[in-house]
Backbone as a printed PyTorch tensor [residue, N CA C, xyz], in Angstrom:
tensor([[[  0.8520,  -1.1570,   0.0000],
         [  0.0000,   0.0000,   0.0000],
         [  0.8990,   1.2210,   0.0000]],

        [[  0.6450,   2.1430,  -0.8750],
         [  1.4490,   3.3500,  -0.9880],
         [  0.5200,   4.5560,  -0.9730]],

        [[  0.7850,   5.4890,  -0.0800],
         [  0.0410,   6.7370,  -0.0870],
         [  0.6280,   7.6250,  -1.1750]],

        [[ -0.2200,   8.2280,  -1.9600],
         [  0.2070,   8.9820,  -3.1310],
         [  1.0280,  10.2220,  -2.7980]],

        [[  1.9820,  10.5030,  -3.6540],
         [  2.6150,  11.8110,  -3.6890],
         [  1.8110,  12.6390,  -4.6760]],

        [[  1.4670,  13.8220,  -4.2870],
         [  0.6040,  14.6480,  -5.1350],
         [  1.2100,  16.0400,  -5.2490]],

        [[  0.8760,  16.7500,  -6.3190],
         [  1.3750,  18.1120,  -6.4910],
         [  0.3800,  18.9160,  -7.3190]],

        [[  0.5910,  20.2180,  -7.3920],
         [ -0.3390,  21.1130,  -8.0840],
         [ -0.5190,  20.7600,  -9.5580]],

        [[  0.5670,  20.5270, -10.3300],
         [  0.3560,  20.1690, -11.7430],
         [ -0.4630,  18.8900, -11.9210]],

        [[ -0.1970,  17.8760, -11.0960],
         [ -0.9680,  16.6320, -11.1800],
         [ -2.4200,  16.8780, -10.7700]],

        [[ -2.6150,  17.7200,  -9.7940],
         [ -3.9690,  18.1000,  -9.3680],
         [ -4.7500,  18.6970, -10.5350]],

        [[ -4.1210,  19.6020, -11.2790],
         [ -4.7890,  20.2430, -12.4170],
         [ -5.1500,  19.2150, -13.4950]],

        [[ -4.2500,  18.2810, -13.7890],
         [ -4.5270,  17.2260, -14.7610],
         [ -5.6950,  16.3630, -14.2810]],

        [[ -5.6420,  15.9620, -13.0280],
         [ -6.6830,  15.0890, -12.4770],
         [ -8.0490,  15.7510, -12.4620]],

        [[ -8.0880,  17.0620, -12.2850],
         [ -9.3710,  17.7600, -12.3170],
         [-10.0600,  17.5780, -13.6630]],

        [[ -9.2770,  17.5180, -14.7300],
         [ -9.8370,  17.2810, -16.0540],
         [-10.2570,  15.8440, -16.2840]],

        [[ -9.5420,  14.9180, -15.6990],
         [ -9.8110,  13.4990, -15.9230],
         [-10.8430,  12.9280, -14.9510]],

        [[-10.6280,  13.1900, -13.6560],
         [-11.4510,  12.5550, -12.6180],
         [-11.7520,  13.5460, -11.4930]],

        [[-12.5750,  14.5590, -11.7620],
         [-12.7940,  15.5970, -10.7510],
         [-13.3860,  15.0720,  -9.4400]],

        [[-14.2300,  14.0590,  -9.4950],
         [-14.7980,  13.5250,  -8.2420],
         [-13.7320,  12.8170,  -7.4120]],

        [[-12.8670,  12.0610,  -8.0800],
         [-11.7850,  11.3860,  -7.3580],
         [-10.8210,  12.4040,  -6.7620]],

        [[-10.6240,  13.4890,  -7.4730],
         [ -9.6820,  14.5030,  -6.9910],
         [-10.1670,  15.1410,  -5.6970]],

        [[-11.4700,  15.1430,  -5.4760],
         [-12.0100,  15.6390,  -4.2010],
         [-11.4590,  14.8360,  -3.0290]],

        [[-11.1410,  13.5660,  -3.2670],
         [-10.5880,  12.7140,  -2.2080],
         [ -9.0760,  12.8380,  -2.0870]],

        [[ -8.4160,  13.1490,  -3.2110],
         [ -6.9510,  13.1900,  -3.2230],
         [ -6.3760,  14.5390,  -2.8270]],

        [[ -7.0120,  15.6150,  -3.2450],
         [ -6.4950,  16.9680,  -2.9940],
         [ -7.2020,  17.5070,  -1.7740]],

        [[ -6.5760,  17.3700,  -0.6000],
         [ -7.1900,  17.7380,   0.6630],
         [ -6.2740,  18.6920,   1.4370]],

        [[ -6.2540,  19.9770,   1.0670],
         [ -5.3880,  20.9320,   1.7570],
         [ -5.6170,  20.9690,   3.2720]],

        [[ -6.8150,  20.6020,   3.6990],
         [ -7.0890,  20.5700,   5.1390],
         [ -6.3270,  19.4530,   5.8460]],

        [[ -5.8750,  18.4430,   5.0940],
         [ -5.1410,  17.3100,   5.6710],
         [ -3.6840,  17.2540,   5.2330]],

        [[ -3.3040,  18.1170,   4.2930],
         [ -1.9890,  18.0170,   3.6740],
         [ -1.1320,  19.2580,   3.9260]],

        [[  0.1620,  19.0780,   3.7320],
         [  1.1220,  20.1790,   3.8330],
         [  2.1180,  20.0560,   2.6970]],

        [[  2.7410,  21.1710,   2.3280],
         [  3.7330,  21.1420,   1.2550],
         [  5.0220,  20.4940,   1.7200]],

        [[  5.6990,  19.8790,   0.7740],
         [  6.9870,  19.2240,   1.0240],
         [  7.8290,  19.3760,  -0.2350]],

        [[  9.0960,  19.6730,  -0.0850],
         [ 10.0140,  19.7080,  -1.2180],
         [ 10.7460,  18.3730,  -1.2380]],

        [[ 10.5980,  17.6440,  -2.3430],
         [ 11.2180,  16.3260,  -2.4490],
         [ 12.7090,  16.4520,  -2.7460]],

        [[ 13.4070,  15.3230,  -2.7470],
         [ 14.8470,  15.3230,  -2.9870],
         [ 15.2090,  15.8520,  -4.3620]],

        [[ 14.2870,  15.7230,  -5.3320],
         [ 14.5820,  16.2260,  -6.6780],
         [ 14.1670,  17.6850,  -6.8560]],

        [[ 13.6990,  18.3210,  -5.7950],
         [ 13.3300,  19.7270,  -5.8310],
         [ 11.8730,  19.9990,  -6.1620]],

        [[ 11.1050,  18.9530,  -6.4560],
         [  9.6890,  19.1290,  -6.7670],
         [  8.9070,  19.4980,  -5.5030]],

        [[  7.9320,  20.3660,  -5.6770],
         [  7.0570,  20.7350,  -4.5620],
         [  5.8300,  19.8320,  -4.6100]],

        [[  5.6830,  19.0020,  -3.6140],
         [  4.5800,  18.0540,  -3.5070],
         [  3.7930,  18.3400,  -2.2390]],

        [[  2.7490,  17.5760,  -2.0390],
         [  2.0280,  17.6370,  -0.7710],
         [  2.0930,  16.2650,  -0.1240]],

        [[  1.9870,  16.2540,   1.1790],
         [  1.9250,  15.0140,   1.9500],
         [  0.9300,  15.2340,   3.0760]],

        [[  0.5390,  14.1410,   3.6990],
         [ -0.3650,  14.2870,   4.8300],
         [  0.3610,  14.9810,   5.9740]],

        [[ -0.3550,  15.8330,   6.6840],
         [  0.2350,  16.5580,   7.8080],
         [  0.8290,  15.5770,   8.8100]],

        [[  1.7980,  16.0580,   9.5660],
         [  2.4860,  15.2370,  10.5570],
         [  1.4750,  14.5340,  11.4690]],

        [[  1.6150,  13.2360,  11.5910],
         [  0.7230,  12.4430,  12.4290],
         [ -0.5160,  11.9310,  11.7120]],

        [[ -0.9400,  12.6190,  10.6740],
         [ -2.1610,  12.2350,   9.9660],
         [ -1.9890,  10.9230,   9.2210]],

        [[ -0.8640,  10.7470,   8.5500],
         [ -0.6570,   9.5300,   7.7630],
         [ -0.7180,   8.2910,   8.6510]],

        [[ -0.1010,   8.3400,   9.8050],
         [ -0.1410,   7.2050,  10.7270],
         [ -1.5600,   6.8490,  11.1370]],

        [[ -2.3620,   7.8710,  11.3830],
         [ -3.7650,   7.6380,  11.7420],
         [ -4.5290,   7.0090,  10.5760]],

        [[ -4.2680,   7.4930,   9.3650],
         [ -4.9440,   6.9500,   8.1860],
         [ -4.5190,   5.5100,   7.9100]],

        [[ -3.2440,   5.2160,   8.0580],
         [ -2.7660,   3.8490,   7.8510],
         [ -3.4100,   2.9190,   8.8780]],

        [[ -3.4660,   3.3470,  10.1260],
         [ -4.0770,   2.5160,  11.1630],
         [ -5.5480,   2.2580,  10.8700]],

        [[ -6.2790,   3.2780,  10.4520],
         [ -7.7020,   3.1090,  10.1110],
         [ -7.8600,   2.1750,   8.9200]],

        [[ -6.9800,   2.3060,   7.9240],
         [ -7.0250,   1.4150,   6.7720],
         [ -6.7930,  -0.0350,   7.1990]],

        [[ -5.8190,  -0.2480,   8.0810],
         [ -5.5430,  -1.6020,   8.5800],
         [ -6.7640,  -2.1770,   9.3010]],

        [[ -7.4380,  -1.3430,  10.0820],
         [ -8.6480,  -1.7810,  10.7860],
         [ -9.7350,  -2.2010,   9.7960]],

        [[ -9.9300,  -1.3920,   8.7610],
         [-10.9520,  -1.7050,   7.7620],
         [-10.6260,  -2.9880,   7.0000]],

        [[ -9.3620,  -3.1740,   6.6590],
         [ -8.9600,  -4.4020,   5.9780],
         [ -9.1940,  -5.6060,   6.8840]],

        [[ -8.8150,  -5.5080,   8.1390],
         [ -9.0140,  -6.6130,   9.0760],
         [-10.4990,  -6.9460,   9.2340]],

        [[-11.3310,  -5.9360,   9.2190],
         [-12.7690,  -6.1380,   9.3820],
         [-13.4140,  -6.7280,   8.1270]],

        [[-13.0610,  -6.2000,   6.9640],
         [-13.7470,  -6.5790,   5.7300],
         [-13.0070,  -7.6050,   4.8720]],

        [[-11.7060,  -7.6970,   5.0200],
         [-10.8950,  -8.6480,   4.2500],
         [ -9.8910,  -9.3470,   5.1640]],

        [[-10.3680, -10.0930,   6.1460],
         [ -9.4470, -10.6570,   7.1380],
         [ -8.3750, -11.5810,   6.5600]],

        [[ -8.6220, -12.1440,   5.3880],
         [ -7.6080, -13.0240,   4.7850],
         [ -6.5410, -12.2460,   4.0190]],

        [[ -6.7060, -10.9240,   3.8890],
         [ -5.7480, -10.0900,   3.1580],
         [ -4.7120,  -9.5320,   4.1300]],

        [[ -3.4680,  -9.9130,   3.9380],
         [ -2.3850,  -9.4580,   4.8070],
         [ -1.6990,  -8.2500,   4.2010]],

        [[ -1.5000,  -7.2120,   4.9760],
         [ -0.7510,  -6.0410,   4.5170],
         [  0.7050,  -6.2440,   4.9110]],

        [[  1.5710,  -6.3000,   3.9210],
         [  3.0020,  -6.5200,   4.1980],
         [  3.6920,  -5.2380,   4.6260]],

        [[  3.3770,  -4.1250,   3.9830],
         [  3.9780,  -2.8440,   4.3480],
         [  3.0890,  -1.7280,   3.8590]],

        [[  3.2440,  -0.5760,   4.5040],
         [  2.4850,   0.6100,   4.1070],
         [  3.4150,   1.8140,   4.2490]],

        [[  3.4670,   2.6440,   3.2240],
         [  4.2680,   3.8700,   3.3000],
         [  3.6580,   4.9200,   2.4200]]])
């Protein structure tokens, strides 16, 4: 499981392709800017938020897909 790296240019493209899905991906209320190692400006979940989301996802998988094992999440 991989949490997406997102940025403004990708956001603009996605608005044209999948505007409803982008409502779930582009969440400034949950995200903060980050400069990646290559210098790109991306967004990530605010400090502490990603851990909470991963834990909730694990709970949902355990409840609805108990035979599905999550090997790693980042």
